[in-house]
BAZA-531412 format. One record per residue (C-alpha): residue in three letters; x, y, z. Coordinates in steps of 0.05 Angstrom, whole numbers. Layout:
N
+------+--------+--------+--------+
! code !     xx !     yy !     zz !
+------+--------+--------+--------+
!  ala !      X !      Y !      Z !
...
+------+--------+--------+--------+
//
This chain:
62
+------+--------+--------+--------+
! code !     xx !     yy !     zz !
+------+--------+--------+--------+
!  unk !   1308 !   1388 !    262 !
!  unk !   1382 !   1390 !    274 !
!  unk !   1423 !   1436 !    229 !
!  unk !   1483 !   1404 !    197 !
!  unk !   1528 !   1460 !    171 !
!  unk !   1560 !   1413 !    120 !
!  unk !   1496 !   1391 !     87 !
!  unk !   1467 !   1444 !     41 !
!  unk !   1407 !   1436 !     -4 !
!  unk !   1412 !   1361 !     -6 !
!  unk !   1486 !   1360 !    -25 !
!  unk !   1538 !   1338 !     25 !
!  unk !   1597 !   1384 !     32 !
!  unk !   1656 !   1342 !     53 !
!  unk !   1695 !   1389 !     98 !
!  unk !   1762 !   1352 !     97 !
!  unk !   1765 !   1351 !     20 !
!  unk !   1740 !   1423 !     15 !
!  unk !   1792 !   1448 !     65 !
!  unk !   1848 !   1407 !     35 !
!  unk !   1836 !   1430 !    -37 !
!  unk !   1824 !   1503 !    -22 !
!  unk !   1867 !   1509 !     40 !
!  unk !   1812 !   1545 !     78 !
!  unk !   1815 !   1555 !    153 !
!  unk !   1760 !   1522 !    195 !
!  unk !   1730 !   1589 !    214 !
!  unk !   1728 !   1612 !    142 !
!  unk !   1687 !   1551 !    122 !
!  unk !   1631 !   1573 !    169 !
!  unk !   1633 !   1644 !    140 !
!  unk !   1628 !   1615 !     69 !
!  unk !   1570 !   1571 !     89 !
!  unk !   1535 !   1629 !    123 !
!  unk !   1543 !   1672 !     60 !
!  unk !   1518 !   1614 !     17 !
!  unk !   1456 !   1606 !     60 !
!  unk !   1442 !   1681 !     56 !
!  unk !   1450 !   1679 !    -19 !
!  unk !   1401 !   1621 !    -25 !
!  unk !   1351 !   1657 !     19 !
!  unk !   1356 !   1721 !    -22 !
!  unk !   1348 !   1682 !    -88 !
!  unk !   1286 !   1645 !    -64 !
!  unk !   1257 !   1710 !    -36 !
!  unk !   1269 !   1745 !   -103 !
!  unk !   1237 !   1688 !   -141 !
!  unk !   1176 !   1692 !    -96 !
!  unk !   1171 !   1767 !   -106 !
!  unk !   1176 !   1758 !   -182 !
!  unk !   1121 !   1705 !   -179 !
!  unk !   1077 !   1752 !   -139 !
!  unk !   1090 !   1808 !   -190 !
!  unk !   1070 !   1763 !   -248 !
!  unk !   1007 !   1741 !   -211 !
!  unk !    989 !   1814 !   -198 !
!  unk !   1000 !   1832 !   -271 !
!  unk !    958 !   1774 !   -295 !
!  unk !    902 !   1792 !   -247 !
!  unk !    905 !   1865 !   -267 !
!  unk !    902 !   1849 !   -341 !
!  unk !    842 !   1802 !   -335 !
+------+--------+--------+--------+
//
């Protein structure tokens, strides 16, 4: 699957509008997208860890 850096979680990020409104350099956009992807990864990993903890607690209490 090809990776499109301007399409995140089903929502299109229109680069020209984004850059025009926030006056962000082209290289800074890729840094922002990279940080956003890392944040999403960490959030999903944390949610999975929380779910595992709940499952362990339920199993332990039964």
